[in-house]
N, C-alpha and C positions, 0 to 999 in steps of 0.2 A: 588326607584330602579325599573327599568322596568321589570326585570326578577328576581323573587325570587326563590332561590334554596338553599338547605342546603347540606353541606358535613360534614360528621363526622370526628372527630380527627383520628379515625382508618383508614378511607379512605385517609386522608392526609398522614398518616404515610406509608400506602401502596404505595402511589404515590411517596413519597420521597425515599422509598426503591427501587422502580422500576427505578426512576430517577438515583439513584446511580449506579444501575446495568447497565443501559443503558450507563452511562458515562464511566464505566469501559470497557464495550464492545467496545465503540467507540475508547477508547485509544488503546485497543488491535488491532482493525482494522487499526487504523492509523499507528501503529508500523509495522504491517504486510505489509501495503502499502509501507512504507519506505524500508523494506527489499526486497520486490518485485521490487521496482524501482532500487535498487542497483543491483539486478540480471539482470534486463533488461539492465542496463548500461554496465555491464560486457559482456553481449551477443553482444551488439552493438560494443564494443571495439574489441571483438574477431572476429566478422565478418569483421570489418575494417582492422584488422591486417592480417587476412587470405587473403583478397582481395589484400592488399599491398604486401604481401609475395608471393602470387601466380604469380605475374608478374616478380619475380626475377629468376635469374639463379643460379644453384649450384655453390658454390665457391665465390659468391658475398658477400661483407661485407655489413652488414645492422645494423640499430639500432632496437632493439627488445624491445617493451614496457614491463615493469615489474610491472607497477602499480604506482599510486600516481604521475603521470606525469614524471616518471623516465624511463630511457632506458639503455640497455647495448649494447656494440658492439659485434656482432657475425658474424661468417662466416656461410652462409647457406650451408648445405650439402644435404638436401632433401626438397627444398621449395615446392615441389608438394605433400607433405605429412603433415597431421596435426594429432597430438596426441590429441584426443578428449575425455574429461571426460564424462562418461556415468552414473555416480552415484556410491555411496558406495565405492569411492576410485578406481574405475575401469576405465581404459582408453583404448581406441582402436585407432589404426592407421587408418586413413581414407584419401582418396584423397581430394584435396582442394574443388572440387565441391560437393562431398558427405558431407563433414564437413559443408560447407556453407549452404547446404540444411537442414541438421539436426539442425543447430543453428537457421536457419530461422523458423523451426517448433517450436523450443523451445520458440523463441521470440513471435510467435503467441499465444502459450499456456499461456505464462506469461502475455501478453497483455490482453488476455481473462480473466484470473484470476484477473488482476487488475480492469478490467471493472466490474466484478461481485462484487469484494470487495468494489469498490467505490459505487456501487448501494446499497449494504447492509449498508454501512456507511451513505449514504444519507437517507435511510429509517429510520435508527436508530436516526439520527439527527432530522428528522421530529417528531419522537415519543418524543424525549427529548424536543423539542420546544412545543409540545402539552401539555406536563406535566407542563412546565414552565408557559404557558398561564393560565392554570387552577389554579396553585398555586398563580399567580399574582392576578387573579380575587378573590380568597379566601382572600388574604391579603388585597386587597382593600375593600372588603365587611366587613372584620373585622375592618378595620380602620374607615369606615363610621359608623359602629355600635358604636364604641367607642366615636365618635364625637357627636352622637345624645345625647341631654340632657335627663337626667333621669327624668321622670315625675312620681311623687309618690302620 
């Protein structure tokens, strides 16, 4: 063995505990990413719908998306106004341009949060891989030790 080093069982146990903790955090981050991606998708759909409806005239019939690739027939009464959710179940009426701008800002915030979360997940994945490498080295060293003949 070119490099001799020893690691105690206690240190191995600590690494294993840390590994499990990192794995759990990575799962939470991955779940958060999926939720954020769904929010981003909703915002993209809302912006596309606003842009489509903004070109319509009052009284026109239109198909309005309701989610899951489904639509309803509707007659537009105020296509220049959007009821925009602002959080906590509160909605405000906004003009099309203002609503598009606010949704664009939300999209930017969500994309930024996604970037931060992906960075944190990547760092966590790196730590997990480092622990895996050390544990593999320990396992190999133990296997080599077991294969050496006992001289007595």
